[in-house]
N, C-alpha and C positions, 0 to 999 in steps of 0.2 A: 536578475536575469532577464534574460530577454523574453517580451512579452508581446503577442499580437492582439490585435481588437477587432476581431471578427462579430459581425452583428447578426442577430437572428431576423433573417426577412422572411422565413417561411418555414414551417413545420418539416423536419427530416427526422422521423424515428428511427430512420435506419442509423443515425447517428449516436442512438442511445449506448449508454455504458453503464453496466448493472452494477449494484453494490450487494453486498452481502446483508441480510436482515440480523438485527441487533442480537437475536436469541444465540447465533450461530458461535458468537465470543462465550456466552454462558456453556454451549456443549463442548465448547475445548477446554473451558475452565473443569468441568465435570469430567473429561476423559483425563487429563492432566492430575486429577486429584485420586484417579483410580489406583495410581502405584506411585510410591515415592522416586523411583527410578525415572519417571517420564520428565521431561524437561517441556518448559514453554518458552519458545524463540520468538523474539519482537525482532523483526529487521524491516529497515526504512530504507528507499531507496531514494539516493540523491539525485535531484535533476532527472526524475523518471521519464518525462515525457521527451525528453530529447534522444532517448534509446529506440524509440518507436519511428520506423519509416511513416512518412507522409505519403497516404495513400490516394487521397482525391487531388486532381491539381490545384495547389494552393499558393498564390502570389502574395508577395509583400513588398513594402518599400526598403529599399537598400537602408542600412544602418550610417547615421552622419559620417563614421569612420572610413567607409567606402567612398574612395575618389568618385566614383559614377553616381554617385548620392543625388548630386544636383542635376542630374540629366533626367528632365521629365518623361523622357519616352523611354527609361530603363526602369526594369523591376526585377525582382528574384522570384525564382520557385523554389518551395522547401523542398528539400531532401528527406529531412527529418520532422517529425512533429513539432510544434511550437505551442506553448502555454496560451490560452487564449483562443484558440481555433477550435471549431465546433468538436470536430473528430479525433482532437489529441487524446481525449481519455480514452475512447475506444479504440484507437490505434495501441495506445500503452497497453490495453487490456490484453489485446491480440498478440502481442509482443510479447508478455511474460508468461501467456498461456502456451504458447509454444515453447518458450524455454522449459517451463516445468514438464510439458508433454514429453520432451525429448529425454528428459531425466527420470521418465518413468511413471509420471503422475496422471492421474485420470481426471478430467475435469466433472466437475457435478452436473446430473441433469436438472436438478430442480433449480439450483442456482450456479451462473458460470464463473462466479468468484469461489469457488470452493474446489478443492482439490484432495485428491487422496493417492497414495502411495502404498499399494496391497502388499508390496514386497517387504518393505522398510515399517509398515504399520506406521505410518504419520500422516496427520492430518492439517491441511493447510487453509487458511482464511484470506482473502486479500481484500483490502478496503482501499481503493486507489493505489497508491504507492507503499502501502502499508502491510506487511505480511506478518501473520499470526501462526503460529504451527504447534502442533505439540507430537511428542513421541520420545524413544529413549534417548541416549546421548548420541550413539551411533547415528540415528536417523536424521537428527536435528541438524548434528554437524555436517553431515552430508548435502541437506538444504542449504545450510549456509555457505559450502563451498561453490554448490550449483549457481546459487544468486551473486555471490563474491566474484565467482570467475566470469560472469556476464554483465554485472553492473556495480557502481561505487556504493557500498552499503553502510550502514549504521546497525549495530546489532546489540542486542540485551537480552540475557538468558535468564529466565527466573529457573532457581533450583538451589541446592544446597552443597554444590560442588565449586571447586576454588575456580575463583572468578566470575561465578553466577552469584545473582542477586535474590533477596528476599521480596523486592518490590520493584514492580516496572510500571511505566504508563503507558496505554495503549488506546489510543485514539482520545487523550486525555482522561481515560478513567484508570483509576489506580488498582492494579491487580498485586496480590499480597499473599506471599507463602507464609504459613504458620505451622507452628506443632500440631495442630488439631484439622488443618486445611489450607484452603486458597480462598480468598476473600475478593470481592471487588468492589469498588465503591465507585459512584458517579463523580463526575468532572467538579471538584472542589470549589472553581470558580462560579459554579452556579449559585451555590448558596451564598456565597459573597456577593454576587449580584442582586439576589433578593434581597440580603439586608440592607444593600445600598439604596435600591429602587424605594423600599419600603421606610427609608430614611430612619432606620435603627441604629445606626452607629452612633458612638458618643463622641 
């Protein structure tokens, strides 16, 4: 993928993009466990930053494929955000927030990465380009359609219905649905790294 290289030459707190606290995932799992009819849907947006408009005037060198790239007096101004620019994450944050707002979601006050649709009773947590939501089948299907209509997505659903999974990975954590409830397991790779670092492998 195309990646820019913008260096941090000064502090610009206005470019900060928030992330949700870890506890939010546990709260969503708790809500999912309240009713057997509840679904947990995980949606990953492909090449998310390219959907967000570039807000700051940002200039880049032309790619080598462009016949003007050899002209030292010529450069390009970004119309859409690019990975590697300092405000790309913030631009994407505002892009998906507006998409959800138009679909009837209210943005959280304590954290801007949390959303709730009171009419459909569906709660959403967004971490970068990863969406995790809990609600009944109709509400999660509605959220999936909203995001699919706007972006290219990959989707997994934790549930007991047709095409649904008993285990999904969310930010490398393993979430499992069992007969007795829902469990969450830390990233299994961490244990493997500890074993390797302590030279406990045989």
